[in-house]
DODOPA-623871 format. One record per residue (C-alpha): x, y, z. Coordinates in steps of 0.1 Angstrom, whole numbers, padded with zeros to 4 digits. Layout:
<node X="X" Y="Y" Z="Z"/>
...
***
This chain:
<node X="-0348" Y="-0362" Z="-0362"/>
<node X="-0357" Y="-0379" Z="-0329"/>
<node X="-0361" Y="-0360" Z="-0296"/>
<node X="-0328" Y="-0375" Z="-0283"/>
<node X="-0309" Y="-0363" Z="-0314"/>
<node X="-0326" Y="-0329" Z="-0312"/>
<node X="-0316" Y="-0325" Z="-0275"/>
<node X="-0280" Y="-0337" Z="-0284"/>
<node X="-0277" Y="-0311" Z="-0313"/>
<node X="-0289" Y="-0284" Z="-0289"/>
<node X="-0262" Y="-0294" Z="-0262"/>
<node X="-0235" Y="-0291" Z="-0289"/>
<node X="-0245" Y="-0257" Z="-0299"/>
<node X="-0245" Y="-0244" Z="-0262"/>
<node X="-0213" Y="-0226" Z="-0252"/>
<node X="-0192" Y="-0246" Z="-0226"/>
<node X="-0198" Y="-0236" Z="-0190"/>
<node X="-0175" Y="-0248" Z="-0163"/>
<node X="-0191" Y="-0271" Z="-0137"/>
<node X="-0178" Y="-0248" Z="-0110"/>
<node X="-0182" Y="-0210" Z="-0106"/>
<node X="-0146" Y="-0200" Z="-0098"/>
<node X="-0157" Y="-0165" Z="-0090"/>
<node X="-0179" Y="-0177" Z="-0061"/>
<node X="-0150" Y="-0195" Z="-0044"/>
<node X="-0137" Y="-0184" Z="-0011"/>
<node X="-0106" Y="-0160" Z="-0015"/>
<node X="-0083" Y="-0185" Z="0002"/>
<node X="-0092" Y="-0212" Z="-0025"/>
<node X="-0090" Y="-0186" Z="-0053"/>
<node X="-0054" Y="-0178" Z="-0042"/>
<node X="-0046" Y="-0214" Z="-0043"/>
<node X="-0059" Y="-0215" Z="-0079"/>
<node X="-0037" Y="-0187" Z="-0088"/>
<node X="-0008" Y="-0204" Z="-0074"/>
<node X="-0017" Y="-0235" Z="-0096"/>
<node X="-0018" Y="-0212" Z="-0126"/>
<node X="0016" Y="-0198" Z="-0117"/>
<node X="0029" Y="-0233" Z="-0115"/>
<node X="0013" Y="-0240" Z="-0148"/>
<node X="0033" Y="-0211" Z="-0163"/>
<node X="0064" Y="-0229" Z="-0151"/>
<node X="0054" Y="-0258" Z="-0171"/>
<node X="0049" Y="-0236" Z="-0200"/>
<node X="0084" Y="-0220" Z="-0197"/>
<node X="0099" Y="-0255" Z="-0195"/>
<node X="0079" Y="-0266" Z="-0225"/>
<node X="0092" Y="-0236" Z="-0246"/>
<node X="0128" Y="-0245" Z="-0236"/>
<node X="0120" Y="-0281" Z="-0247"/>
<node X="0110" Y="-0269" Z="-0281"/>
<node X="0141" Y="-0248" Z="-0284"/>
<node X="0162" Y="-0279" Z="-0281"/>
<node X="0140" Y="-0297" Z="-0305"/>
<node X="0145" Y="-0270" Z="-0329"/>
<node X="0183" Y="-0272" Z="-0326"/>
<node X="0179" Y="-0310" Z="-0334"/>
<node X="0157" Y="-0301" Z="-0364"/>
<node X="0183" Y="-0277" Z="-0378"/>
<node X="0211" Y="-0303" Z="-0373"/>
<node X="0192" Y="-0331" Z="-0389"/>
<node X="0178" Y="-0310" Z="-0417"/>
<node X="0212" Y="-0307" Z="-0430"/>
<node X="0214" Y="-0345" Z="-0431"/>
<node X="0180" Y="-0347" Z="-0449"/>
<node X="0191" Y="-0320" Z="-0474"/>
<node X="0222" Y="-0340" Z="-0484"/>
<node X="0201" Y="-0371" Z="-0490"/>
<node X="0175" Y="-0351" Z="-0509"/>
<node X="0203" Y="-0337" Z="-0531"/>
<node X="0210" Y="-0374" Z="-0542"/>
<node X="0172" Y="-0379" Z="-0547"/>
<node X="0170" Y="-0349" Z="-0570"/>
<node X="0199" Y="-0362" Z="-0590"/>
<node X="0183" Y="-0394" Z="-0597"/>
<node X="0148" Y="-0377" Z="-0605"/>
<node X="0165" Y="-0354" Z="-0630"/>
<node X="0185" Y="-0381" Z="-0645"/>
<node X="0218" Y="-0364" Z="-0634"/>
<node X="0228" Y="-0397" Z="-0617"/>
<node X="0221" Y="-0433" Z="-0627"/>
<node X="0219" Y="-0455" Z="-0597"/>
<node X="0234" Y="-0490" Z="-0599"/>
<node X="0248" Y="-0518" Z="-0577"/>
<node X="0240" Y="-0514" Z="-0541"/>
<node X="0220" Y="-0482" Z="-0547"/>
<node X="0192" Y="-0504" Z="-0564"/>
<node X="0194" Y="-0532" Z="-0540"/>
<node X="0158" Y="-0530" Z="-0526"/>
<node X="0131" Y="-0556" Z="-0526"/>
<node X="0102" Y="-0550" Z="-0549"/>
<node X="0068" Y="-0565" Z="-0544"/>
<node X="0059" Y="-0559" Z="-0580"/>
<node X="0088" Y="-0579" Z="-0592"/>
<node X="0079" Y="-0608" Z="-0569"/>
<node X="0043" Y="-0606" Z="-0582"/>
<node X="0054" Y="-0605" Z="-0620"/>
<node X="0067" Y="-0642" Z="-0616"/>
<node X="0033" Y="-0654" Z="-0604"/>
<node X="0012" Y="-0635" Z="-0630"/>
<node X="-0011" Y="-0651" Z="-0654"/>
<node X="-0009" Y="-0642" Z="-0693"/>
<node X="-0042" Y="-0624" Z="-0690"/>
<node X="-0029" Y="-0604" Z="-0660"/>
<node X="0002" Y="-0594" Z="-0681"/>
<node X="-0021" Y="-0584" Z="-0710"/>
<node X="-0040" Y="-0561" Z="-0687"/>
<node X="-0008" Y="-0546" Z="-0674"/>
<node X="0005" Y="-0536" Z="-0709"/>
<node X="-0010" Y="-0501" Z="-0705"/>
<node X="0012" Y="-0495" Z="-0674"/>
<node X="0044" Y="-0507" Z="-0693"/>
<node X="0037" Y="-0484" Z="-0722"/>
<node X="0030" Y="-0451" Z="-0704"/>
<node X="0043" Y="-0425" Z="-0728"/>
<node X="0066" Y="-0407" Z="-0703"/>
<node X="0083" Y="-0438" Z="-0694"/>
<node X="0104" Y="-0463" Z="-0715"/>
<node X="0138" Y="-0478" Z="-0715"/>
<node X="0153" Y="-0447" Z="-0729"/>
<node X="0136" Y="-0424" Z="-0704"/>
<node X="0160" Y="-0399" Z="-0685"/>
<node X="0155" Y="-0398" Z="-0647"/>
<node X="0118" Y="-0399" Z="-0635"/>
<node X="0097" Y="-0373" Z="-0656"/>
<node X="0069" Y="-0358" Z="-0639"/>
<node X="0079" Y="-0372" Z="-0605"/>
<node X="0066" Y="-0343" Z="-0584"/>
<node X="0034" Y="-0340" Z="-0604"/>
<node X="0024" Y="-0376" Z="-0597"/>
<node X="0037" Y="-0373" Z="-0560"/>
<node X="0014" Y="-0342" Z="-0555"/>
<node X="-0016" Y="-0357" Z="-0574"/>
<node X="-0014" Y="-0388" Z="-0551"/>
<node X="-0011" Y="-0366" Z="-0520"/>
<node X="-0038" Y="-0343" Z="-0531"/>
<node X="-0067" Y="-0355" Z="-0509"/>
<node X="-0047" Y="-0369" Z="-0482"/>
<node X="-0023" Y="-0340" Z="-0476"/>
<node X="-0032" Y="-0311" Z="-0498"/>
<node X="-0069" Y="-0307" Z="-0490"/>
<node X="-0077" Y="-0313" Z="-0526"/>
<node X="-0061" Y="-0280" Z="-0537"/>
<node X="-0048" Y="-0294" Z="-0570"/>
<node X="-0073" Y="-0289" Z="-0599"/>
<node X="-0070" Y="-0305" Z="-0634"/>
<node X="-0059" Y="-0273" Z="-0650"/>
<node X="-0030" Y="-0272" Z="-0625"/>
<node X="-0015" Y="-0305" Z="-0637"/>
<node X="0002" Y="-0292" Z="-0670"/>
<node X="0019" Y="-0265" Z="-0649"/>
<node X="0031" Y="-0289" Z="-0622"/>
<node X="0046" Y="-0313" Z="-0648"/>
<node X="0075" Y="-0287" Z="-0648"/>
<node X="0081" Y="-0289" Z="-0610"/>
<node X="0115" Y="-0303" Z="-0604"/>
<node X="0120" Y="-0301" Z="-0567"/>
<node X="0105" Y="-0290" Z="-0534"/>
<node X="0130" Y="-0280" Z="-0506"/>
<node X="0126" Y="-0266" Z="-0471"/>
<node X="0148" Y="-0242" Z="-0451"/>
<node X="0145" Y="-0237" Z="-0414"/>
<node X="0150" Y="-0203" Z="-0397"/>
<node X="0178" Y="-0204" Z="-0371"/>
<node X="0189" Y="-0201" Z="-0345"/>
<node X="0154" Y="-0192" Z="-0332"/>
<node X="0123" Y="-0213" Z="-0344"/>
<node X="0107" Y="-0184" Z="-0360"/>
<node X="0096" Y="-0201" Z="-0393"/>
<node X="0104" Y="-0220" Z="-0424"/>
<node X="0103" Y="-0216" Z="-0461"/>
<node X="0092" Y="-0239" Z="-0488"/>
<node X="0107" Y="-0236" Z="-0522"/>
<node X="0092" Y="-0250" Z="-0554"/>
<node X="0117" Y="-0254" Z="-0582"/>
<node X="0105" Y="-0253" Z="-0618"/>
<node X="0121" Y="-0259" Z="-0652"/>
<node X="0116" Y="-0233" Z="-0679"/>
<node X="0079" Y="-0235" Z="-0689"/>
<node X="0052" Y="-0217" Z="-0710"/>
<node X="0033" Y="-0207" Z="-0679"/>
<node X="0054" Y="-0183" Z="-0658"/>
<node X="0090" Y="-0169" Z="-0658"/>
<node X="0097" Y="-0176" Z="-0622"/>
<node X="0124" Y="-0205" Z="-0617"/>
<node X="0113" Y="-0208" Z="-0581"/>
<node X="0080" Y="-0201" Z="-0561"/>
<node X="0084" Y="-0197" Z="-0523"/>
<node X="0060" Y="-0199" Z="-0494"/>
<node X="0073" Y="-0185" Z="-0461"/>
<node X="0056" Y="-0194" Z="-0428"/>
<node X="0062" Y="-0174" Z="-0396"/>
<node X="0061" Y="-0191" Z="-0363"/>
<node X="0055" Y="-0178" Z="-0329"/>
<node X="0085" Y="-0193" Z="-0310"/>
<node X="0073" Y="-0188" Z="-0274"/>
<node X="0040" Y="-0183" Z="-0255"/>
<node X="0016" Y="-0156" Z="-0267"/>
<node X="0019" Y="-0127" Z="-0241"/>
<node X="-0018" Y="-0123" Z="-0244"/>
<node X="-0027" Y="-0159" Z="-0234"/>
<node X="0006" Y="-0177" Z="-0222"/>
<node X="-0011" Y="-0206" Z="-0205"/>
<node X="-0027" Y="-0217" Z="-0239"/>
<node X="0009" Y="-0224" Z="-0252"/>
<node X="0010" Y="-0257" Z="-0271"/>
<node X="0043" Y="-0254" Z="-0289"/>
<node X="0054" Y="-0232" Z="-0318"/>
<node X="0025" Y="-0222" Z="-0341"/>
<node X="0021" Y="-0206" Z="-0374"/>
<node X="0004" Y="-0172" Z="-0372"/>
<node X="0013" Y="-0156" Z="-0405"/>
<node X="0025" Y="-0166" Z="-0441"/>
<node X="0033" Y="-0151" Z="-0473"/>
<node X="0040" Y="-0164" Z="-0510"/>
<node X="0060" Y="-0151" Z="-0538"/>
<node X="0045" Y="-0132" Z="-0568"/>
<node X="0039" Y="-0155" Z="-0597"/>
<node X="0048" Y="-0139" Z="-0630"/>
<node X="0024" Y="-0154" Z="-0653"/>
<node X="0028" Y="-0152" Z="-0690"/>
<node X="0000" Y="-0137" Z="-0711"/>
<node X="-0031" Y="-0159" Z="-0710"/>
<node X="-0015" Y="-0186" Z="-0689"/>
<node X="-0027" Y="-0177" Z="-0654"/>
<node X="-0044" Y="-0207" Z="-0641"/>
<node X="-0058" Y="-0189" Z="-0610"/>
<node X="-0080" Y="-0168" Z="-0633"/>
<node X="-0107" Y="-0180" Z="-0657"/>
<node X="-0125" Y="-0160" Z="-0685"/>
<node X="-0163" Y="-0159" Z="-0682"/>
<node X="-0188" Y="-0144" Z="-0706"/>
<node X="-0207" Y="-0116" Z="-0690"/>
<node X="-0231" Y="-0107" Z="-0717"/>
<node X="-0234" Y="-0107" Z="-0756"/>
<node X="-0238" Y="-0074" Z="-0776"/>
<node X="-0258" Y="-0077" Z="-0806"/>
<node X="-0247" Y="-0064" Z="-0840"/>
<node X="-0261" Y="-0032" Z="-0851"/>
<node X="-0283" Y="-0030" Z="-0882"/>
<node X="-0268" Y="-0017" Z="-0913"/>
<node X="-0236" Y="-0023" Z="-0933"/>
<node X="-0215" Y="-0001" Z="-0911"/>
<node X="-0228" Y="-0016" Z="-0878"/>
<node X="-0206" Y="-0032" Z="-0852"/>
<node X="-0205" Y="-0069" Z="-0854"/>
<node X="-0218" Y="-0091" Z="-0826"/>
<node X="-0194" Y="-0096" Z="-0798"/>
<node X="-0192" Y="-0111" Z="-0764"/>
<node X="-0182" Y="-0092" Z="-0732"/>
<node X="-0159" Y="-0113" Z="-0710"/>
<node X="-0141" Y="-0107" Z="-0676"/>
<node X="-0115" Y="-0125" Z="-0656"/>
<node X="-0126" Y="-0142" Z="-0623"/>
<node X="-0108" Y="-0161" Z="-0596"/>
<node X="-0104" Y="-0198" Z="-0602"/>
<node X="-0098" Y="-0226" Z="-0578"/>
<node X="-0062" Y="-0236" Z="-0582"/>
<node X="-0032" Y="-0250" Z="-0563"/>
<node X="-0013" Y="-0219" Z="-0572"/>
<node X="-0036" Y="-0198" Z="-0550"/>
<node X="-0014" Y="-0214" Z="-0523"/>
<node X="0010" Y="-0186" Z="-0530"/>
<node X="-0014" Y="-0158" Z="-0524"/>
<node X="-0027" Y="-0163" Z="-0488"/>
<node X="-0048" Y="-0137" Z="-0471"/>
<node X="-0029" Y="-0109" Z="-0454"/>
<node X="-0026" Y="-0110" Z="-0416"/>
<node X="-0018" Y="-0078" Z="-0398"/>
<node X="0014" Y="-0078" Z="-0379"/>
<node X="-0005" Y="-0066" Z="-0348"/>
<node X="-0017" Y="-0099" Z="-0331"/>
<node X="-0047" Y="-0080" Z="-0316"/>
<node X="-0060" Y="-0071" Z="-0350"/>
<node X="-0092" Y="-0087" Z="-0362"/>
<node X="-0091" Y="-0114" Z="-0389"/>
<node X="-0123" Y="-0123" Z="-0407"/>
<node X="-0138" Y="-0157" Z="-0402"/>
<node X="-0134" Y="-0165" Z="-0440"/>
<node X="-0097" Y="-0156" Z="-0438"/>
<node X="-0093" Y="-0177" Z="-0406"/>
<node X="-0107" Y="-0207" Z="-0424"/>
<node X="-0085" Y="-0202" Z="-0455"/>
<node X="-0054" Y="-0198" Z="-0433"/>
<node X="-0062" Y="-0228" Z="-0412"/>
<node X="-0062" Y="-0250" Z="-0444"/>
<node X="-0031" Y="-0231" Z="-0457"/>
<node X="-0012" Y="-0239" Z="-0424"/>
<node X="-0022" Y="-0276" Z="-0425"/>
<node X="-0011" Y="-0279" Z="-0461"/>
<node X="0023" Y="-0261" Z="-0455"/>
<node X="0031" Y="-0284" Z="-0426"/>
<node X="0021" Y="-0315" Z="-0447"/>
<node X="0043" Y="-0305" Z="-0475"/>
<node X="0072" Y="-0299" Z="-0450"/>
<node X="0067" Y="-0329" Z="-0427"/>
<node X="0051" Y="-0355" Z="-0451"/>
<node X="0055" Y="-0349" Z="-0488"/>
<node X="0091" Y="-0337" Z="-0489"/>
<node X="0103" Y="-0365" Z="-0465"/>
<node X="0083" Y="-0394" Z="-0480"/>
<node X="0080" Y="-0382" Z="-0517"/>
<node X="0087" Y="-0416" Z="-0533"/>
<node X="0061" Y="-0433" Z="-0511"/>
<node X="0035" Y="-0409" Z="-0523"/>
<node X="0048" Y="-0412" Z="-0560"/>
<node X="0043" Y="-0452" Z="-0558"/>
<node X="0013" Y="-0451" Z="-0536"/>
<node X="0029" Y="-0473" Z="-0510"/>
<node X="0017" Y="-0450" Z="-0482"/>
<node X="-0019" Y="-0458" Z="-0491"/>
<node X="-0015" Y="-0496" Z="-0493"/>
<node X="-0012" Y="-0500" Z="-0455"/>
<node X="-0044" Y="-0479" Z="-0452"/>
<node X="-0062" Y="-0504" Z="-0476"/>
<node X="-0050" Y="-0534" Z="-0455"/>
<node X="-0064" Y="-0517" Z="-0423"/>
<node X="-0097" Y="-0510" Z="-0441"/>
<node X="-0098" Y="-0547" Z="-0453"/>
<node X="-0092" Y="-0558" Z="-0417"/>
<node X="-0119" Y="-0535" Z="-0405"/>
<node X="-0144" Y="-0548" Z="-0431"/>
<node X="-0136" Y="-0583" Z="-0423"/>
<node X="-0142" Y="-0577" Z="-0385"/>
<node X="-0176" Y="-0560" Z="-0393"/>
<node X="-0186" Y="-0589" Z="-0416"/>
<node X="-0177" Y="-0614" Z="-0387"/>
<node X="-0198" Y="-0593" Z="-0363"/>
<node X="-0227" Y="-0592" Z="-0387"/>
<node X="-0225" Y="-0630" Z="-0390"/>
<node X="-0224" Y="-0634" Z="-0352"/>
<node X="-0254" Y="-0611" Z="-0348"/>
<node X="-0274" Y="-0631" Z="-0374"/>
<node X="-0267" Y="-0664" Z="-0356"/>
<node X="-0280" Y="-0651" Z="-0323"/>
***
């Protein structure tokens, strides 16, 4: 590491210090600062009213989204077969098919013969599994593990409900078909929001924020809990003699990484002044991000995650960036 890099690293580690010592200011200037803070609090109160009106709009339009999503669920489950104007939508893939060469078609046979999809397929099987898998890194912080996928094959819908009239939280509901893993038909995750400014630090208000969440208990069937794994602790050797005990392994259950840990977040005390460990804070920070991503991105744009369309624009931007970098390199080389 160079001297400059070392100094930069040390600067980052140092706690921020204001450029001005407010405590050393004259009383008249301090009073003016107090007046500015009081005016700032007026801004905070206005902002809180703004978010109340936004929440009223959210509640109004959530009902519209819900009605649309009911139709989406009907198509996914095969309860409704879209036709006519319902399927009048341009498809890039169909345009590309006309221009494909024979070898390209041969290479695409695997896609056309996926075991879950043929001309007799009802609805769109495993829609939510593939949606969440595609969103795993971009929105779910990589929470989905390979051993979660067979369970998520039985996920049939994800819905959201908003608390009203006050913006005190929302609930995500994961709907499952009967499956060999657990007996629950739904799993819920409730997020509690602080609607207005925190009385302890009102000027830090930046809109409603999640401060607590809880998930429903999963009633796993015997031996099917993907949040636990069996590990061998030690091996007990067989005793000598005909009547001795046979050799056996001693095992125990330990926690395993799994998307379904999402339903068992750390407990947060109701007292806002209570201490929360750094580890639990880190887990909750990820949890809150994932909860918002499911509510704001995955539920609202599920088909775009399913098809991967959301990521195509990103690829185009990356290609443009690469071309610009190449051009810059060429120009540098010519100088």
